[in-house]
C-alpha positions as CSV (number, residue, x, y, z in Angstrom):
1,M,10.3,-35.4,-63.8
2,K,11.0,-33.0,-66.6
3,I,13.9,-35.1,-67.8
4,I,11.7,-38.2,-68.1
5,G,9.2,-36.2,-70.2
6,I,11.8,-34.8,-72.4
7,A,13.4,-38.3,-72.8
8,I,10.0,-39.8,-73.8
9,I,9.4,-37.1,-76.3
10,G,12.9,-37.5,-77.7
11,V,12.4,-41.3,-78.1
12,I,9.1,-40.8,-79.9
13,L,10.6,-38.2,-82.3
14,L,13.6,-40.5,-83.0
15,S,11.3,-43.4,-83.7
16,L,9.3,-41.3,-86.1
17,L,12.5,-40.3,-87.9
18,M,13.2,-44.0,-88.6
19,L,9.9,-44.5,-90.3
20,D,9.3,-43.8,-93.9
21,K,6.4,-41.8,-95.3
22,K,4.1,-44.8,-95.9
23,Q,4.5,-46.1,-92.4
24,I,3.9,-42.7,-90.9
25,K,0.7,-42.3,-92.9
26,K,-0.5,-45.7,-91.8
27,L,0.3,-44.9,-88.2
28,S,-1.5,-41.6,-88.3
29,E,-4.5,-43.2,-89.9
30,R,-4.8,-45.8,-87.2
31,L,-4.3,-43.2,-84.5
32,S,-7.1,-41.0,-86.0
33,V,-9.5,-44.0,-86.1
34,F,-8.7,-44.8,-82.5
35,W,-9.4,-41.1,-81.4
36,F,-12.7,-41.2,-83.4
37,R,-13.7,-44.4,-81.7
38,L,-12.8,-43.0,-78.3
39,A,-14.9,-39.8,-78.9
40,F,-17.8,-41.9,-80.0
41,A,-17.4,-44.2,-77.0
42,F,-17.7,-41.1,-74.7
43,L,-20.8,-40.0,-76.5
44,A,-22.3,-43.4,-76.2
45,L,-21.4,-43.5,-72.5
46,F,-23.0,-40.1,-71.9
47,I,-26.2,-41.2,-73.7
48,L,-26.3,-44.5,-71.8
49,N,-25.9,-42.7,-68.5
50,I,-28.8,-40.4,-69.3
51,V,-31.1,-43.2,-70.6
52,G,-30.0,-45.6,-67.8
53,G,-30.8,-43.0,-65.2
54,F,-34.5,-43.5,-66.0
55,V,-34.4,-47.2,-65.1
56,G,-31.8,-46.9,-62.3
57,I,-28.7,-48.2,-64.1
58,Y,-25.8,-45.8,-64.0
59,F,-22.8,-46.1,-66.3
60,P,-19.6,-44.5,-65.1
61,V,-18.3,-42.0,-67.6
62,N,-14.5,-42.1,-67.1
63,F,-11.4,-42.8,-69.1
64,A,-11.3,-46.5,-68.3
65,S,-14.9,-47.0,-69.5
66,G,-14.2,-45.0,-72.6
67,I,-11.1,-47.1,-73.5
68,L,-13.0,-50.3,-72.8
69,L,-15.8,-49.3,-75.1
70,A,-13.5,-47.9,-77.8
71,I,-11.3,-51.0,-78.0
72,L,-13.8,-53.8,-77.4
73,G,-16.9,-52.3,-79.1
74,I,-20.1,-54.4,-78.6
75,P,-18.4,-56.8,-76.1
76,G,-17.2,-53.8,-74.1
77,L,-20.7,-52.5,-74.0
78,A,-21.9,-55.9,-72.8
79,A,-19.2,-55.8,-70.1
80,L,-20.3,-52.3,-69.0
81,F,-23.9,-53.5,-68.8
82,A,-22.8,-56.5,-66.7
83,F,-20.8,-54.2,-64.4
84,A,-23.7,-51.8,-64.0
85,I,-26.2,-54.5,-63.2
86,F,-24.3,-56.8,-61.0
87,L,-22.1,-54.3,-59.1
C-alpha cells in the first residue's frame, strides 16, 4: 500500500515538472476555485440542514453531497431537494 502511494505522488510530481510556469499557475487557480466552491457547498449544506430541520426535510452533509453541490451548483441544489423530498 505504501508503494502505491509513493508511486502516485511520484507521478504527480513528474507531471508537475513537465508543466511550465503559466500552466502551473492556471492549474493552481482552478484548484483553489474548486476548494472554495467545496467549502461554500459544505456551508450551504449545513445551513440547509438546520433550516430544513424546522420543516422536516433533512439534507445529508457528506462528501458526496458536497461534491455534487460544488460541481453542479444550482442544479445540484435542485437534485438535493429532490432527493430529500422524494426519498
